[in-house]
C-alpha positions, 0 to 999 in steps of 0.5 A: 882812642886809636888812629890807623892807616892801610898805607903803612904799619906803625913805625913802618916804611912810608911807600913812595906814592905818599912822598913828595920826593923819591930816589933818582939814580941821576939827580938823587931825587925826583917828584913823587905822587904826593898822595895823602895816606888814608886814615881811620880812627876809633874811640873818640872821647865823649864831648869831642866837637872837632878833630885836628890832624897834624903830620910833622917830621921831628928829624929835620936838620937844624942847620942847612949847610950840608943839606943836599950838597955833593960830597957831604953828609948831614951828620947824625949828630946834628940837632934836629927840629920839627917840620910840619907836613900837614895841618888839618883842623875843624874836622867834624867828629862824625866825619868818615875816614880820610881816603888816600889821595883825598886831600893831596894827589900830586905836587902843586908848584907854589902850593895847593889853595887854602885854608878852606878844605873839603868837609868844611875843614881848614888847612894851614900852611906846611913848612914847604912854604918856608923851604921854597921861599927863595925858589922863583919857580916853587915859592908860595903858600903850601896849604894842606898835605905835602909828603916826605922829601928828606935830604938825600945825603942825611945819615939818618932816616926821618920819622913822620908822625901823624897825630889825630887830636880830639878837641872840645871846641867845634872850631879852633881859634886860629884865623887867616893863614896859620901854621902847625905851631899856631895850631899847637898853641891854640889846642892847648887846654882843649885836647880830650885825647890823641892818637898817632901813627909814625912812618919812616922814610929816606932818600939816602940809598946808604941808609937802611930803614 
């Protein structure tokens, strides 16, 4: 089973058009095109009844004290946690490749609608839901894809892991508003195969990719 995208090479740099934020010389960052990358896959295992696609960043600071603070850096030594950027489930196994910008094309304040998605699929909330919870202009449920926007003062580049799962059930056992963690739990015991592509991104001009 293989997963590929024309947007970037595996372990390569994610272009800014697929990010939530891009570098800005004055404000450190500004909103970007926020388009989802395209994806194709081959070699689905026999018995595959649905597909799930998750994107997570495993390099998010476990503490927010230094995040985006002038005169401070997020140290490379800080423990890191997962941050989900896309939770897509119930894709039929015979569905065509995912086109760039098909599920996200631009930043939507307060989040895109969900959980119903194109192709009869469902999308969970990503972790911008929690990130913007206290922001009166941006707070909401962020369904679907919202791309990279790592701290502009982080000492390390962030990785974005897109993983496609082949499942032995046509519909995953999650209901209502669900998260990436909910999907990981529901997939346990139902994964026939999986494949991943990883991209890298930073908003810190001092960090080399």
